[in-house]
C-alpha positions as CSV (number, residue, x, y, z in Angstrom):
1,M,1.5,-9.7,-1.7
2,E,4.0,-8.1,-3.2
3,S,5.1,-5.5,-5.6
4,R,7.9,-5.4,-8.2
5,V,7.7,-1.6,-8.2
6,L,6.1,1.4,-5.6
7,L,6.4,4.2,-7.7
8,A,6.1,7.7,-5.6
9,H,4.0,10.2,-8.0
10,R,6.1,13.8,-7.2
11,G,7.6,12.0,-4.1
12,L,5.5,12.5,-0.8
13,G,3.3,15.8,-1.4
14,Q,-0.2,16.7,-0.2
15,T,-3.5,15.2,-1.6
16,F,-6.4,16.4,-2.9
17,P,-10.0,15.1,-4.0
18,M,-10.0,13.9,-7.7
19,E,-13.7,15.5,-8.5
20,G,-14.1,17.8,-10.3
21,I,-10.5,18.5,-11.6
22,E,-9.5,20.2,-14.6
23,A,-6.2,21.3,-16.1
24,D,-6.3,24.3,-14.4
25,T,-7.8,23.5,-11.3
26,C,-5.5,24.7,-8.2
27,T,-4.9,21.6,-6.7
28,A,-3.1,23.2,-3.6
29,S,-6.5,25.0,-2.4
30,R,-8.1,22.0,-2.4
31,I,-5.8,19.7,-0.2
32,Y,-6.8,16.9,2.5
33,V,-6.8,18.1,5.7
34,P,-2.4,17.6,6.4
35,E,-1.4,14.2,7.7
36,H,2.3,14.8,7.1
37,A,4.5,18.2,6.3
38,Y,6.1,17.1,2.4
39,L,5.4,19.0,-0.2
40,E,5.1,17.2,-3.4
41,N,8.5,17.2,-6.0
42,T,11.1,18.3,-3.3
43,L,14.4,17.3,-1.5
44,P,12.9,16.4,1.5
45,S,9.5,14.8,0.1
46,M,11.7,12.6,-1.8
47,E,13.8,11.0,1.0
48,A,10.5,10.8,2.7
49,A,9.5,8.7,-0.1
50,F,12.3,6.6,-0.8
51,E,12.3,5.9,3.5
52,A,8.5,4.9,3.4
53,G,9.6,2.3,0.9
54,A,9.3,4.1,-2.8
55,D,11.5,2.2,-5.5
56,I,10.7,5.2,-7.7
57,V,9.7,8.9,-7.1
58,E,8.0,10.7,-10.3
59,L,9.3,13.9,-10.8
60,D,8.3,17.2,-13.4
61,V,10.6,19.0,-15.0
62,K,10.8,22.7,-16.8
63,P,13.6,24.9,-18.0
64,T,14.5,27.9,-15.9
65,K,15.2,31.8,-17.3
66,D,18.9,30.6,-16.6
67,G,19.4,27.7,-18.5
68,Q,18.6,25.2,-15.8
69,I,16.0,22.4,-15.3
70,A,14.0,22.7,-12.0
71,V,12.0,20.9,-10.5
72,F,8.1,22.1,-10.2
73,H,5.1,20.7,-11.3
74,D,2.2,23.3,-12.4
75,W,2.4,25.5,-15.6
76,T,2.5,28.3,-13.7
77,L,3.7,29.3,-10.6
78,D,0.4,31.3,-9.3
79,C,-1.1,28.1,-7.3
80,R,0.9,27.4,-4.8
81,T,3.5,29.8,-4.5
82,N,3.8,33.7,-3.4
83,V,4.7,34.9,-6.9
84,E,3.1,34.5,-10.4
85,G,4.4,33.6,-13.8
86,S,5.8,30.9,-14.6
87,V,9.6,28.7,-13.7
88,K,10.8,29.9,-16.9
89,D,10.8,33.6,-15.8
90,Y,13.0,32.9,-13.1
91,T,16.7,32.3,-12.5
92,M,17.2,29.1,-10.2
93,D,18.4,31.5,-7.9
94,Q,15.6,33.5,-7.9
95,L,13.5,30.1,-7.4
96,K,14.7,29.9,-4.2
97,K,13.5,32.3,-2.8
98,I,9.9,32.1,-3.7
99,D,7.5,30.1,-1.3
100,I,6.1,27.4,-3.1
101,G,4.1,26.4,0.6
102,Y,2.0,29.6,0.3
103,G,-1.0,28.8,-1.6
104,Y,-2.0,25.3,0.3
105,T,-5.3,25.4,1.9
106,A,-7.7,22.8,3.6
107,D,-9.9,24.7,4.5
108,Q,-10.7,27.0,1.3
109,G,-8.6,29.9,2.8
110,A,-9.1,30.1,6.5
111,T,-5.4,29.0,7.2
112,Y,-2.2,28.1,5.1
113,P,-0.8,25.7,7.1
114,F,2.8,25.5,4.9
115,R,2.7,29.2,4.5
116,G,6.2,30.5,5.1
117,K,7.5,26.9,5.0
118,G,8.3,26.4,1.2
119,V,11.0,29.1,0.6
120,G,14.3,27.4,-0.6
121,L,12.5,24.1,-1.5
122,I,12.6,24.3,-5.3
123,P,15.1,22.2,-6.3
124,S,17.3,22.0,-10.1
125,L,17.2,18.2,-11.5
126,E,21.1,18.1,-10.9
127,E,20.4,18.4,-7.1
128,V,18.1,16.0,-7.4
129,L,20.2,13.6,-8.5
130,T,23.4,14.6,-6.8
131,E,21.2,14.1,-3.4
132,F,20.3,10.7,-4.2
133,P,23.2,9.5,-6.3
134,D,21.7,5.6,-6.5
135,G,17.9,6.7,-6.5
136,E,15.9,5.3,-9.4
137,F,13.5,8.8,-11.2
138,L,10.9,8.7,-13.6
139,I,10.9,12.4,-14.8
140,H,8.8,14.2,-16.5
141,I,8.6,16.9,-19.5
142,K,5.7,18.7,-18.6
143,S,5.9,20.6,-21.7
144,T,5.1,20.2,-25.5
145,D,8.4,21.6,-26.9
146,P,10.9,19.6,-28.3
147,E,14.0,22.5,-27.4
148,E,12.7,21.1,-23.9
149,G,13.4,17.5,-24.5
150,K,16.8,19.1,-26.1
151,L,17.6,20.8,-22.7
152,L,17.1,17.9,-20.8
153,A,18.8,15.2,-23.2
154,D,21.9,17.7,-23.1
155,Y,22.2,17.5,-19.2
156,L,21.5,14.1,-19.4
157,A,24.2,13.0,-22.0
158,G,26.7,13.6,-19.4
159,L,25.5,11.3,-16.8
160,P,27.1,8.0,-16.5
161,L,25.6,5.3,-18.4
162,K,24.5,3.4,-15.4
163,R,23.0,6.6,-13.7
164,L,21.1,6.4,-16.8
165,S,20.0,3.4,-16.2
166,Q,17.8,4.5,-13.2
167,L,16.1,7.0,-15.0
168,T,13.5,7.0,-17.2
169,V,11.5,10.3,-18.9
170,Y,8.2,10.6,-19.9
171,G,6.0,13.0,-21.3
172,D,4.9,14.4,-25.0
173,D,5.9,13.1,-28.1
174,Q,7.5,15.8,-29.4
175,P,10.0,16.6,-26.7
176,I,10.5,12.9,-26.1
177,R,10.8,12.5,-29.7
178,T,14.0,14.6,-29.6
179,L,15.1,13.5,-26.3
180,K,15.1,10.0,-27.9
181,S,17.4,10.6,-31.1
182,Q,19.9,11.6,-28.8
183,L,20.1,9.3,-26.2
184,P,18.2,6.2,-27.6
185,S,19.1,4.1,-25.1
186,L,17.4,5.9,-22.3
187,R,13.9,4.3,-21.5
188,V,11.4,6.8,-22.2
189,M,7.5,7.3,-23.0
190,S,5.2,9.3,-24.4
191,M,1.5,8.3,-25.4
192,H,3.2,7.6,-28.9
193,T,4.8,4.6,-27.4
194,L,1.9,4.0,-25.0
195,K,-0.3,3.8,-27.8
196,S,1.8,1.8,-30.2
197,C,2.6,-0.3,-28.2
198,L,-0.6,-1.3,-26.9
199,V,-2.3,-1.3,-30.4
200,S,-0.2,-3.9,-31.7
201,Y,-0.3,-6.2,-28.4
202,A,-3.9,-6.0,-29.3
203,G,-3.5,-7.2,-32.1
204,A,-1.6,-9.9,-32.0
205,G,-1.2,-10.8,-28.4
206,W,-3.4,-13.6,-28.4
207,S,-0.1,-15.4,-30.1
208,G,2.6,-14.7,-28.1
209,Y,4.0,-12.3,-30.2
210,I,5.8,-9.4,-28.4
211,P,5.7,-6.5,-30.9
212,S,8.9,-4.5,-31.3
213,V,7.0,-1.3,-30.2
214,C,6.7,-2.9,-27.0
215,R,10.7,-3.2,-26.3
216,N,12.6,-1.2,-23.9
217,T,9.7,1.3,-22.5
218,Q,7.8,1.9,-19.7
219,L,3.4,1.6,-19.8
220,H,1.8,3.2,-17.4
221,I,-1.6,1.3,-17.9
222,P,-5.2,2.4,-16.5
223,E,-6.8,0.0,-14.4
224,K,-9.9,0.1,-16.1
225,Y,-8.3,-1.1,-19.0
226,A,-5.9,-3.3,-17.7
227,R,-8.4,-6.3,-17.9
228,Y,-8.4,-6.0,-22.0
229,L,-4.8,-6.7,-22.4
230,W,-4.2,-10.2,-23.5
231,G,-2.7,-12.5,-20.6
232,W,-3.2,-10.3,-18.2
233,P,-1.7,-9.9,-15.3
234,D,1.3,-12.4,-15.0
235,K,1.6,-13.0,-18.9
236,F,1.3,-9.6,-19.6
237,L,4.1,-8.5,-17.0
238,N,6.5,-11.4,-18.3
239,R,6.3,-10.7,-21.1
240,M,7.3,-7.3,-21.1
241,D,9.8,-7.6,-18.6
242,S,11.8,-10.0,-20.8
243,I,12.2,-7.1,-23.3
244,N,12.9,-4.8,-20.6
245,T,9.6,-2.9,-20.2
246,R,8.6,-1.6,-17.1
247,V,4.6,-1.7,-16.3
248,I,3.2,0.8,-14.2
249,L,-0.6,0.4,-13.1
250,V,-2.1,3.7,-12.1
251,A,-5.5,3.6,-10.5
252,G,-8.8,4.8,-12.6
253,D,-9.0,5.5,-16.1
254,G,-5.2,7.8,-15.6
255,G,-6.8,11.0,-16.7
256,W,-5.1,12.7,-13.8
257,S,-2.7,10.6,-11.9
258,E,-4.9,8.8,-9.9
259,G,-3.1,6.0,-7.2
260,F,-3.5,3.6,-5.7
261,D,-3.6,5.7,-2.2
262,S,-5.3,3.4,0.2
263,E,-5.6,0.0,1.7
264,L,-8.9,-0.1,0.2
265,D,-7.6,1.0,-3.1
266,L,-5.0,-2.1,-2.7
267,Q,-7.8,-4.2,-2.4
268,R,-8.5,-3.4,-6.1
269,L,-5.0,-5.3,-7.5
270,P,-5.5,-9.1,-8.4
271,D,-4.4,-12.0,-6.9
272,D,-0.6,-11.6,-5.7
273,Y,-0.4,-9.1,-8.5
274,S,3.6,-8.4,-9.0
275,G,3.9,-5.4,-11.7
276,G,4.5,-2.2,-10.5
277,I,2.1,0.5,-8.7
278,W,1.4,4.4,-9.1
279,T,0.8,5.8,-5.6
280,N,0.3,9.3,-4.3
281,R,0.3,8.0,-0.4
282,V,3.1,5.5,-0.8
283,D,3.5,6.1,3.2
284,V,0.3,4.7,3.4
285,I,0.4,1.6,1.5
286,A,4.2,0.3,2.0
287,P,3.7,-0.7,4.5
288,K,0.7,-2.9,3.5
289,L,2.6,-4.2,0.6
290,I,5.6,-5.9,3.1
291,I,5.0,-9.5,3.3
292,Q,6.1,-11.4,6.6
293,K,8.9,-13.8,6.4
294,P,8.7,-16.2,8.7
295,E,11.5,-16.1,11.7
């Protein structure tokens, strides 16, 4: 079995049960017993993900009080850290003093295995791209604010074209639309671009026609619905590849960034699947995807 692209969600981080997850669930308070020492969206977690076999690392970005772009997932800092408020309430220097490992617990608060170990680990986007100059990244704008799309576009516009070709940005329709208007050649994805492509393809895919709205984008296809696509998987993947569109298969119904995180999960993939795979445990599944070549 071989994967064209292995995408590590938030690098390599702590995982948690998906049952009962809501938009405001503090996932740090319900992690599994840790099997590694990494915290999501940090430079060490990204390095570990690449070393484990990730082709792309996904990360989340938010604006800071002083106009920089920080890498952090949650809407607020309350869940994971030792402070309250949101990323935009702090400067980048202030964020460096926060302990992002403070709130993680696997036993309902009896112990906090990462408390005191997360100080200084929130990176800026600039730090990430400098640390991994050849790394491919999927950048997630977490808000619906078009100004965040503009802030990111202004920063990315200063990067060389080769570097931009290694980046994809996804998020809500409004910031993505704003970013795309400034950087039309950048690969982006939003719910609008995803739906536009798949709805158009559903109506004409049987004929071999590939809608123009599917071109130069990225498609995150939930496992639950993939089999309904014309030509899934091989013909569909080949068609999207021919128009510079990357396909990533997400586990489940795609609602909460479920990944293919175990050997058992991988057994659900189509035979000889050659598309992209979304995972939260690249360290676990990457070794299972390596083809043993005869000497």
